C-alpha positions as CSV (number, residue, x, y, z in Angstrom):
1,M,13.4,0.3,-5.4
2,R,9.8,1.6,-5.7
3,K,7.3,-0.1,-3.5
4,L,3.7,0.3,-2.2
5,L,3.0,-0.7,1.4
6,F,-0.7,-1.5,2.2
7,F,-1.4,-1.3,5.9
8,Y,-4.5,-3.2,7.0
9,A,-6.0,-5.4,9.7
10,P,-7.9,-8.6,9.0
11,W,-11.0,-7.5,10.9
12,C,-11.2,-4.2,9.1
13,S,-14.0,-4.2,6.5
14,P,-12.9,-1.0,4.8
15,C,-9.4,-2.6,4.5
16,R,-10.9,-5.7,2.8
17,R,-12.9,-3.4,0.4
18,Y,-9.9,-1.3,-0.4
19,A,-7.8,-4.5,-1.0
20,K,-10.4,-5.9,-3.4
21,E,-10.9,-2.7,-5.4
22,Y,-7.3,-1.3,-5.5
23,I,-4.6,-3.5,-4.1
24,G,-5.5,-6.8,-5.8
25,P,-5.7,-5.3,-9.3
26,L,-2.5,-3.3,-8.6
27,E,-0.6,-6.4,-7.6
28,Q,-1.5,-8.0,-10.9
29,L,-0.5,-4.9,-12.9
30,A,2.7,-3.9,-11.0
31,G,4.2,-7.3,-10.8
32,E,5.7,-9.4,-8.0
33,G,7.4,-7.7,-5.2
34,K,6.1,-4.2,-5.8
35,V,3.2,-4.3,-3.4
36,L,3.6,-5.4,0.2
37,R,0.6,-6.1,2.4
38,V,1.4,-5.2,6.0
39,N,-0.9,-6.3,8.9
40,A,-0.6,-3.3,11.1
41,Q,-1.5,-5.4,14.2
42,D,1.4,-7.8,13.5
43,A,3.9,-5.1,12.6
44,P,3.2,-2.1,14.8
45,Q,6.8,-0.9,14.6
46,M,6.5,-0.6,10.8
47,A,3.2,1.2,11.0
48,E,4.7,3.6,13.5
49,K,7.8,4.1,11.3
50,Y,5.6,5.4,8.5
51,G,3.2,7.3,10.7
52,V,0.2,5.1,10.0
53,D,-2.5,6.3,12.4
54,K,-5.5,4.7,10.7
55,I,-6.2,1.8,8.4
56,P,-6.4,1.2,5.5
57,T,-3.4,3.3,4.6
58,V,-1.2,3.2,1.6
59,V,2.5,4.3,1.7
60,I,4.3,4.7,-1.6
61,L,8.1,4.5,-1.4
62,D,10.9,5.4,-3.7
63,G,13.8,3.7,-1.9
64,A,13.6,4.9,1.7
65,D,11.7,8.1,0.8
66,V,7.9,8.3,1.3
67,V,6.5,9.7,-1.9
68,W,2.8,9.5,-0.9
69,K,0.8,8.4,2.0
70,G,-3.0,8.2,2.3
71,S,-6.2,6.3,2.4
72,E,-7.9,7.8,-0.7
73,K,-8.6,6.1,-3.9
74,I,-5.6,5.5,-6.1
75,N,-5.4,5.4,-9.9
76,I,-4.3,1.8,-10.3
77,E,-2.8,2.2,-13.8
78,T,-0.8,5.3,-12.9
79,V,0.6,3.8,-9.7
80,A,1.4,0.5,-11.4
81,A,3.3,2.3,-14.1
82,W,5.2,4.4,-11.6
83,L,6.1,1.3,-9.5
84,K,7.5,-0.4,-12.7
85,G,9.5,2.7,-13.5
86,E,7.6,3.8,-16.5
């Protein structure tokens, strides 16, 4: 299953900005269950598993395989279509 993990922290203003600009709209386009918001403070083992060393970080998964990881801008439409299998 294709998923996007969004690693953030509640106190992180760049995380809030990234969530507003990219993650919120992506959740609406991609559909339920495709985007998972992960509080890196509450889930340090998960952040470590995916090599998250800064926040915000996006990890895109195809099953268990990491397809892309980064903090750069994402193309919301392209990522949503990929998550939906289009």
